[in-house]
C-alpha positions in Angstrom: -33.4 -45.8 -15.1 -31.8 -47.8 -12.3 -31.7 -45.9 -9.0 -28.5 -46.4 -7.0 -29.0 -46.8 -3.3 -27.7 -44.1 -1.0 -26.2 -46.2 1.7 -25.9 -43.3 4.2 -29.7 -42.7 4.1 -30.4 -46.5 4.3 -28.3 -46.8 7.4 -30.0 -43.8 9.0 -33.4 -45.4 8.5 -32.7 -49.1 9.2 -30.1 -48.7 12.1 -30.3 -47.0 15.4 -34.1 -46.7 15.4 -34.2 -45.1 18.8 -31.9 -42.3 17.6 -34.6 -39.8 16.5 -34.0 -38.0 13.3 -35.5 -34.8 12.0 -36.3 -34.9 8.2 -37.0 -31.6 6.4 -38.6 -31.1 3.0 -38.1 -27.6 1.6 -38.4 -25.9 -1.7 -41.0 -25.1 -4.3 -44.6 -26.2 -5.1 -43.5 -29.6 -6.4 -42.1 -30.6 -3.0 -44.9 -28.6 -1.2 -47.5 -30.7 -3.0 -50.4 -28.2 -2.3 -53.4 -28.0 -4.7 -52.2 -30.4 -7.4 -52.7 -33.6 -5.3 -56.3 -32.5 -4.6 -56.3 -33.6 -1.0 -54.2 -36.7 -1.4 -50.8 -37.3 0.4 -47.8 -35.6 -1.2 -44.5 -37.4 -1.3 -43.3 -36.0 2.0 -46.5 -37.4 3.6 -46.0 -40.8 2.0 -42.4 -40.6 3.2 -43.5 -40.0 6.8 -45.9 -43.0 6.6 -43.2 -45.3 5.3 -40.3 -44.2 7.5 -42.0 -43.2 10.8 -44.9 -45.7 10.8 -43.9 -48.7 8.7 -40.1 -48.6 9.5 -41.1 -47.9 13.1 -38.9 -44.8 13.6 -41.3 -43.5 16.2 -38.9 -40.9 17.5 -38.4 -39.2 14.1 -40.1 -36.0 13.0 -40.9 -35.1 9.4 -41.4 -31.4 8.5 -42.4 -29.9 5.2 -41.6 -26.1 5.2 -41.9 -25.7 1.4 -44.1 -23.1 -0.1 -45.9 -23.4 -3.4 -46.0 -19.8 -4.4 -43.1 -19.1 -6.7 -40.3 -20.2 -4.3 -36.9 -19.5 -5.8 -33.3 -20.1 -4.6 -32.8 -16.5 -3.5 -35.8 -16.6 -1.2 -34.7 -19.9 0.4 -31.3 -18.3 1.1 -33.1 -15.2 2.6 -35.5 -17.3 4.7 -33.0 -20.0 5.7 -33.1 -19.1 9.5 -36.9 -19.7 9.8 -37.5 -22.1 6.9 -34.6 -24.5 7.6 -32.3 -23.8 10.6 -35.2 -23.4 13.0 -36.0 -27.1 12.7 -32.4 -28.3 13.2 -32.7 -31.0 10.6 -30.5 -34.0 10.4 -31.5 -34.6 6.8 -33.1 -32.2 4.3 -34.5 -32.8 0.8 -34.3 -29.6 -1.3 -36.1 -29.2 -4.6 -35.7 -25.9 -6.6 -35.3 -24.8 -10.2 -38.6 -24.4 -12.0 -39.5 -21.0 -10.6 -35.9 -19.7 -11.1 -36.2 -20.8 -14.7 -39.6 -19.2 -15.2 -38.4 -16.0 -13.5 -35.5 -15.9 -16.1 -32.9 -16.1 -13.4 -29.6 -16.8 -15.2 -28.6 -20.4 -15.0 -25.2 -19.3 -13.6 -27.0 -17.4 -10.8 -29.2 -20.4 -10.0 -26.2 -22.7 -9.9 -24.2 -20.4 -7.6 -27.3 -20.0 -5.3 -27.5 -23.8 -5.1 -23.9 -24.0 -4.2 -24.4 -21.4 -1.4 -27.4 -23.3 -0.1 -25.4 -26.6 0.0 -22.8 -24.8 2.1 -25.5 -23.4 4.4 -27.0 -26.8 5.0 -23.6 -28.3 5.7 -22.7 -25.5 8.1 -25.7 -26.5 10.3 -24.6 -30.2 10.3 -27.4 -31.3 8.0 -27.1 -34.0 5.3 -28.5 -32.5 2.2 -30.3 -34.4 -0.6 -30.9 -32.4 -3.7 -33.9 -33.2 -5.8 -34.4 -31.7 -9.3 -37.5 -30.8 -11.1 -39.5 -32.9 -13.6 -39.5 -32.8 -17.4 -41.9 -30.1 -18.6 -44.9 -31.8 -20.1 -47.3 -30.3 -22.7 -44.9 -27.7 -24.2 -44.0 -25.5 -21.3 -41.7 -22.9 -22.8 -38.8 -22.5 -20.5 -35.4 -24.3 -20.0 -36.3 -27.0 -17.5 -33.5 -29.5 -18.2 -30.6 -27.1 -17.8 -31.7 -26.2 -14.3 -32.4 -29.8 -13.4 -28.9 -30.8 -14.4 -27.4 -27.9 -12.5 -28.6 -29.5 -9.3 -26.8 -32.7 -10.3 -23.7 -30.7 -10.9 -23.9 -29.0 -7.5 -24.5 -32.3 -5.8 -21.3 -33.7 -7.4 -19.3 -30.7 -6.4 -20.5 -30.5 -2.8 -20.8 -34.1 -2.0 -24.6 -34.0 -1.3 -27.1 -36.6 -2.1 -29.0 -36.3 -5.4 -32.3 -37.8 -6.5 -32.3 -37.1 -10.2 -36.0 -36.9 -10.8 -35.6 -35.4 -14.2 -33.6 -38.3 -15.6 -35.9 -40.9 -14.0 -39.0 -39.3 -15.6 -37.5 -38.1 -18.9 -38.5 -41.0 -21.0 -41.5 -42.2 -19.0 -44.5 -42.7 -21.3 -46.9 -42.4 -18.3 -46.3 -38.6 -17.9 -49.9 -37.6 -18.9 -51.2 -39.8 -16.0 -48.7 -38.5 -13.5 -48.9 -34.8 -14.0 -51.5 -32.3 -12.9 -50.3 -29.7 -15.4 -47.0 -29.1 -17.4 -44.9 -28.8 -14.2 -46.6 -30.3 -11.2 -47.1 -34.0 -10.4 -50.6 -35.1 -9.4 -51.3 -37.6 -6.6 -50.0 -40.4 -8.7 -46.9 -38.5 -9.6 -46.2 -37.9 -5.9 -46.6 -41.6 -5.3 -44.1 -42.3 -8.0 -41.6 -39.8 -6.4 -42.1 -41.4 -3.0 -41.5 -44.8 -4.5 -38.3 -43.5 -6.2 -37.2 -42.1 -2.8 -37.7 -45.4 -1.1 -35.6 -47.1 -3.8 -32.9 -44.4 -3.5 -32.9 -44.8 0.3 -32.7 -48.6 0.2 -36.0 -49.0 2.1 -38.1 -50.5 -0.7 -40.2 -53.5 0.6 -42.6 -55.5 -1.6 -44.6 -56.3 1.5 -45.0 -52.6 2.5 -48.5 -51.2 2.1 -47.1 -47.9 0.8 -44.8 -49.6 -1.6 -47.6 -51.7 -3.0 -49.7 -48.7 -3.9 -49.4 -48.2 -7.7 -52.8 -46.9 -8.8 -52.7 -49.4 -11.7 -49.7 -47.6 -13.3 -47.0 -50.0 -12.2 -45.2 -47.5 -10.1 
């Protein structure tokens, strides 16, 4: 799947490098990256190395306030002051859906909560990028795709950014090598997500050390 460049994010990274930005990652265990990477960098860590170090955005700050213990949309709404607003982010990447689905939150409720969250980010002057979950691998028995596509719907309605992980991964034959279990990417999967982010942000560089990492999988 071809990934269209988000020119707004590309400009933020490549221009005005002395204008420090605060980048926030928030959501569930996929964006948290705990445990399933077994000590390797998650995609927010790889993002920091690419953007702050390699792109020389030395005044930028990257924060990951996600929590990998069943985080759902209602909880992010409830904890928004301390999990989001506290950091005054310029840009936030939000990934939710799998836990709402597993908790049998109605799809309509999840979608409405995502709309509310989009409004909350916009109210604090933050540019929001929604990221959806990954295709369930190995027969996980809950509706993953419907919740993933709901994030795309909300992004279109609210004018946020969207990195459609689900569609990017849906027909990827390397899933067994990229996943730690049916839901969570392993360290290779996090590297793939990071590479997809760099393409989405227009900051891919064949000469970058981080972009050249592929673990033999052609990421």
